[in-house]
C-alpha positions as CSV (number, residue, x, y, z in Angstrom):
1,M,0.0,0.0,0.0
2,N,1.5,3.3,-1.1
3,E,0.8,6.9,-0.1
4,T,-1.9,7.2,-2.9
5,D,-3.8,4.2,-1.6
6,V,-3.7,5.5,2.0
7,I,-4.9,8.9,0.8
8,E,-7.7,7.4,-1.2
9,L,-8.7,5.2,1.7
10,C,-8.9,8.2,4.0
11,R,-10.8,10.2,1.5
12,T,-13.3,7.5,1.0
13,S,-13.6,7.0,4.8
14,I,-14.4,10.7,5.3
15,V,-17.0,10.7,2.5
16,T,-18.7,7.6,4.0
17,L,-18.6,9.4,7.5
18,V,-20.3,12.5,6.0
19,I,-22.9,10.3,4.3
20,V,-23.6,8.4,7.4
21,A,-23.7,11.2,10.0
22,G,-24.8,14.0,7.7
23,P,-28.5,13.5,7.8
24,I,-28.7,13.5,11.7
25,L,-26.4,16.5,12.0
26,V,-28.3,18.5,9.4
27,I,-31.7,17.8,11.1
28,M,-30.2,18.5,14.5
29,M,-28.8,21.9,13.3
30,G,-32.3,22.8,12.0
31,V,-34.0,21.8,15.2
32,G,-31.4,23.7,17.3
33,T,-32.0,26.8,15.2
34,V,-35.8,26.6,15.7
35,I,-35.4,26.0,19.4
36,S,-33.0,28.9,19.8
37,V,-35.3,31.2,17.9
38,F,-38.2,30.1,20.0
39,Q,-36.2,30.8,23.2
40,A,-35.1,34.2,21.9
41,V,-38.7,35.2,21.0
42,T,-40.2,34.0,24.3
43,Q,-37.1,34.9,26.4
44,I,-37.1,31.5,28.0
45,N,-33.6,30.6,29.0
46,E,-34.2,27.1,30.2
47,Q,-31.4,24.6,29.2
48,T,-33.7,21.5,29.4
49,L,-35.9,23.1,26.8
50,A,-33.0,23.0,24.3
51,M,-31.6,19.6,25.4
52,V,-34.5,17.2,25.8
53,P,-36.0,17.6,22.3
54,K,-32.5,17.2,20.7
55,V,-31.7,14.1,22.7
56,L,-35.1,12.5,21.8
57,L,-34.7,13.5,18.2
58,V,-31.2,12.0,17.9
59,F,-32.5,8.8,19.5
60,G,-35.5,8.6,17.2
61,L,-33.4,9.5,14.1
62,S,-30.8,6.9,15.0
63,I,-33.5,4.2,15.1
64,L,-35.2,5.3,11.9
65,L,-31.9,5.8,9.9
66,A,-30.1,2.7,11.3
67,P,-30.8,0.5,8.2
68,F,-29.5,3.2,5.9
69,M,-26.4,3.9,8.0
70,M,-25.6,0.2,8.4
71,G,-26.0,-0.3,4.6
72,E,-23.6,2.5,3.9
73,L,-21.0,1.2,6.4
74,R,-21.5,-2.4,5.1
75,A,-21.0,-1.2,1.5
76,F,-17.9,0.7,2.5
77,F,-16.4,-2.2,4.2
78,E,-17.2,-4.7,1.4
79,H,-16.0,-2.4,-1.4
80,E,-13.1,-0.7,0.2
81,I,-11.7,-2.6,3.2
82,A,-12.5,-6.2,2.3
83,D,-11.3,-5.9,-1.3
84,R,-8.0,-4.4,-0.1
85,I,-7.6,-7.3,2.4
86,V,-8.3,-9.8,-0.3
87,A,-5.8,-8.0,-2.6
88,I,-3.1,-8.1,0.0
89,G,-3.8,-11.8,0.7
90,T,-3.6,-12.8,-2.9
91,G,-0.6,-10.6,-3.6
92,G,-2.5,-8.4,-6.0
93,T,-1.8,-4.7,-6.4
94,G,-5.1,-3.5,-7.6
95,V,-8.4,-3.3,-5.9
96,P,-11.2,-5.5,-7.2
97,N,-14.5,-3.8,-7.9
98,A,-12.8,-0.4,-7.8
99,G,-15.5,1.0,-10.0
100,N,-18.1,0.5,-7.3
101,L,-16.3,2.9,-4.9
102,P,-17.7,6.4,-4.4
103,G,-14.5,7.9,-5.8
104,G,-14.2,5.4,-8.6
105,G,-11.5,3.4,-6.9
106,L,-7.8,4.1,-7.4
107,S,-8.2,5.2,-11.0
108,G,-10.2,8.3,-9.9
109,S,-12.4,8.0,-13.0
110,G,-15.7,7.4,-11.4
111,G,-18.3,9.4,-9.7
112,G,-20.7,8.7,-7.0
């Protein structure tokens, strides 16, 4: 594994992280903004008013989005990590199924 492979693996890991965590973070940012505006308008400075809905929403979204998140993580592992392990075990230098990766594999000629 050379520097290019490590950089590609890190890049794909970060993209997968954003895809998995992004929906919950974006929704939480919107809810936090709405709660902050509500607190500013009503001049209620209660910390539990801001925290309890966010905690409940994260819990609910985690349950609802768990199949999507696990599917993305499984696809990342199968197409990125497992293929590299197999390539190392067989003595190959390429990554099988590189076209299925979000970045198009090591060739960099794909999109996703």
